[in-house]
N, C-alpha and C positions, 0 to 999 in steps of 0.2 A: 504494500500500500504506500502510495507516495506521501511525502511529508506535507502537512497542511499548516497554514497560518490562519487562525480563526480570531475574529474580533468580536468581543462581547461588549454590549452596551448596558450599563448599569447606572441607575441614578442613586437614590438614597434609600436607606432602610428606616428604622425608627428608634429614636431614643439612644441612651447611653450604651445599651447592649445592642449588638447587631440585629437588624430586623430579619424577618423570615425570608424576604426576597434576596437579601444579601447572603444569608446563610445557605439558601438553596444553591446560589451560584458558586459559593465556595465549595460546597459538597460536590457539585457537578465538575468543577475544575479539578478537584482532587482526584475523582474517579477517572476523568479523562486523561490526566497526566500519568496515572498508573497504567491505563490500557494503551495509551498512545504516547509513549515517552519521547518520540521524535518530533511530535507536533509542537507548535509554538502558539501560546494563547496570549492575546492582548486584551486588556480591559480598559475601556474608556469610561470614566466614572466621575461623579461629583465628589466621591469620598477621598480622604487623604491617602497619600502614597503608602503609608504604613498600615494599610487596611488588611483585612483577612484574605484578600486575593493574592497578595504579593508573593507568597510561597509557591504559587502554582502558575502565575502568569506575569507578564509585564504590565504594570499598572500606570495609566496616564490620567492625570486629572488637571484641574484648572484652579488656580488661586481665586479666580474671579467668580467661582460658583460655590465657594465654601459656605457662604451665608445660607445657601439652599439646603444645607444639611441640618439647619436648626429647626426643630419642630415648632417652636414658637413663631418663627418667620413664616413657615408654611401655614400654620393656623391662621395667622393674620391675612394671608393670601386667600384662604377660604372665606373669611368674613367680608373682605372687600374685593369684589370681582375684578376691578381694574388692576389692583395690585397683584392679584393672583395671575391675571393674564400677562402682566409684565414679567413676573417670575417665570412663567411658562416660556415666554419668548426668549428670555435671557438664558434659561437652561437649555432650550433647543439650540440657540446660536452657539453656545460654547461647546456643547456635546458634539454638535455637527463639525465644528472647527477642529476640535481635538481628533475626532475620528477621521476627518479628511487628511490631516497630517500623517496619521498612522497608515492609511491606505496608500498615500503617495510615496511613503518611504518603505513600506513593506508590501510584499505580494500577498494580499489578503484573499483567501479562497471564498469565504463567506462571512456574513455578519449574523450574530445571535443577539436579538433584542430581548433582554430579560427585564420585565417590569410592567410597563403599561403603554399608554398612548403616546407619551413623549418620545420614548426610545423607539417606538414603532415608526413614528414619523421621521426620526433621524435615519433609521434603517432604510426607509423608502427613498428619501432624498439622496442618500449615499448610492443607492441602487440606480437612481435616475442619472447621477453624475458619473459614476464609475462602473456601472453595470455589474456590481457585486451582488450575488443572490443573498437572501436573508431569511431567517426564521424568526417568527414572532411568538414570544411566550408571555402570556398575560397572567399576572398574579392578582386576582381580585376582580370584582365587577366594575365596569366602567359605564354601565347603562347605555351601551351602544344601541340597544333596541329603540330607545327614545331619541337619543341625540343624533343618530345617523339616519333614522327612517322618518322622523317627524320634523316639524318646523320650529323646534325649541330654539329660542333666541338667547344667545349669550355671546360675548366677545370671543371666547375661546371656541365655541361651536361654529361661529361664523368663519373663523380662521381655519379650523381643522376638519370640518365635516367632510368636505370633498377629498382632502388629502388623506384623511384616515381611511375612507373607503378605498382609495387607490392603494394605500399601504396594505390593506387586507387582500385586495385583488391580486397584487403582484408578489405576495410572499410565497416562497417555496413551500413552507409549511406554517401552520398556525396551531399553537398549543395553548391550552388553558389548564390551570391547576385544580379545577373542579368541574363537576357536571353543570352547575349553574353558570359558570363563566363561559364554558363552551356553548351552552344553549343561548346565552346572550349574544355571543359573536355570530353564531349560526342563524340568528334571527334577522341579521342585517340583510336587507333586500339587495339583489343584484350581485351578491358575493357567491360565486360558484364553489370556491375552495372551502372545504369543511374543516373546522377545527376539531382537535381530538384532545382527550384528557391525559395528562401526565401528572400524577400526584408528586408532592415533595417526598424526599427520602432523607435520612439522616446520616451523619458520619458515624458509622458503627465502630470505628476505632476508639471513639470516646464515649458514645452513647450505647451502653449495653448494661445488662443486669449486674448490679453490684450490691454488696452487703450493707444493709442499713446501719447496723451498729458501728461498723468501722468508719462509714462516712460521717456519722454523727461525732465520733471521737475525733476525727480529723478536723471537723469544722467547729468543735467545741460546743455542740448542741446537746441539750438534755435528752438522755436516752428515754425518759418516761413521757416526754411531750408528744402530743399528737400534732404533727407538723403539716400544715396546709400551705403549699407553695404556689406563688404566682410569679413566674419568670416572664412577664409581659410588659409591653409599653404601658405606661400609666395613663390610660385615657378611657373614654366611654366605650369606644369600639371593642375594647378587651373586657368590658364588664367590671372595671375597677370601681366605678361609681356605685355599682350595686353592692360590691363587697364591702365598701365603706359603710353601707347602711346595715349590713349583716353583723359585722364584728362587734358593735356595742351591745348586741342582745344575745351573744353567745354566753352560755351558762358555765360550761366546763372550764375550770381554771387551768387545766393542763394543755390547753390548745395554744399553739404558737403559729401565727400567720406571718409568713415571710414574703415580702415583696422585693423583687429584684428588677431594676430598670429605672427609667425616668420618663417624663412626659408631662402633659398639661396638669395632671392631678398629683404631681410629685409633692407639692406643698401640703396638700391635704393628707397624704400618706405620712409625711414626716411629722406633721402636727399630731396625728393619731398615735404614731409610734412613741412619741415623747410622753404621752399621758396614759397610754394603755399598754400594760406589760405583755399583753398577748401578741403585740405587733412588733416585728423587726423589719427595718428598712435597710436595703443594701443598694447603693446607687448604681455602681458599675462593677462588673467582674469580667475576667477573661472567659471566652467561650469554652475553653478547656476545663474551667472550674465548675461550670454549670452542671455537668453530670453528677458531681459530688452532692450538690444541693438536691438534685432530683432523687438520688439514691437515699438521701437522708429523709426525704419526705414520705408521708403516708398517702397523700393524694395531691394532684397537681391541677391547678386552675388554668383555663385558657378560653379562647374564643372559638365559637362554632358558627359555621355558615349553614346553609340549607342541607348540603350534602358533603361537607368538608370541614375539617378541623385545622386550627392553626399549628404552625411548626412547633411551638413550645410544648404542646401536648402530644404531638407526634413523637417528639424526642422522649417524652415521659413514657409513652407506650413502649418504645424501644428499650427503655430501662426497666420494664416490668412494673411501672407504677400506674395505678388507676387514675382516671381523669374526671374532671367535672367542668361543666359549662352551662350557660343559660340556654334554655330551649327556645329563646327568641334570638334570631340571627343578629349579628352585629349590625349597626345602623347602615353602613354602606351596602350590605348584602340583603337588606330587607325590602327590596323592590317588589317582591311578590306577596307581601303581607301574609306570610305563613310561618309556621314553626319549623324548627330544625327537625329533619327526618330522624326518627328514632334509631334507624340503622347507622346514622352517622356516629353516634356514641351508644352502642348497644349496652344493655344492662350488665353483661358479663365483663365489661372493661371500665365502666364508670357510671356517671350520673348526669342526666340532663335535668336541670332544676328550673322550676317556674320562677318568674321574676317577682317573688314574694319573699321579702327578707325574713319574716317569721318562720315560714316553712323551711327555708334554706338553713337557717340557724338551728332549727330542730334536727335536721338531717346531719349537719356537721357534729352537733353534740352527740347524736346517736352513734355515729361512726367513731367518734373519739372514745366512746364507752364500749363499743363492740368492734374492735379493730380486726377481729377474725373475718368480718364481712369483706374487708378490703384485701386481706391476705389470700382469700379464695380467688380473687380476680387476677392475681399477678400473672399466672401462666397464660390466661386468655389474652392479656394485654400484649404479650410478645407475639402470640399467634396472630392476633388481629393486625398488629403492625406489619408483620411479614406478608400477610395476605393483601392488605390495602395500601400500604405505604412503603413497602420494602424495596430492595435493590432491583427488583424487576422493573421499577419505574426509571432507574438509571439506564437499564438496557433498552427501554422503549425510546428514550431521548437520544441515546447513543446511535441507535439505528436510524433515527431521523437525521441526525447530524452527519452521519457518514453514508447516507443514501447516495 
């Protein structure tokens, strides 16, 4: 097989710990570099050069897009459409410019857009200029059904509606990380190419079943505590606002709630951790240390979509830890006004809870008193991970890349 130069387009993840989109790309690059050691991987990104990609590829970024890594800046853009549109244009301009320099200096065989509509547009315009084929991989819903088919008006839609359709039409392959993402893409009129599902997978060199007692000893955590872990960005999309209403009404004194990460609700979490001994807050940790906290936990909290779960609880499943999420999808994924499919988190691996603080608190109190209920789920967790989110998904994307 001939050597290949592959350019990956990546924007930002979330918060102080790496976001799921970033970690997926890191995992993909790691597996590709193992299987194809003679190939060269280039990453054009907004992230800093000492990012998690540097071990596996050549990372290029721009000093002029560093502010776009800041979650508060992005939140401000969501609140004020004109500012958000300016951020979008600025990000597009710099990512396109960085990528153009790479293509002109290297012989790039194809481009892999990892993320969303911004990286998809950059891939399309690179194709128009340099005739380099590209793959589009979408992580999350972008409401294409309404924005591309209807006459919804916004500055961004006015600028991107036609070009986004063209990006979908000219892609060599289109991939989504869940059934609802793929359904949204395939609902766009006049797009003959069909998207397919490739779930995320984890780095099983670091995320694997480990001993709870030894993990707690290493982290200096109480062996008798019932540890409820949330390794997520601290915002409403991850259900953190709901957890903050549950914690004050928990009755069992042996419960320890550990939050890892940062985001818009960081101040609220810090404030609660200072006055409630049940709460521990950890701002940032290395990704390699996260499995220790998962191993130390009794159950792990995360976000669920209609048919898909976030990477933080996929990693927990790979470590044989049961999971919990709200049965109402996170706000960006709630376009269909329906509940999470029970098969997304079946009873044998965890719990889908109603958005009712009192009933959730009762469940956590019950689990803390009857821990054998969770211990019975452990083997089912690893089986479910291997079946739904395992290395077979790397093999799917590898076949697409090297088709």
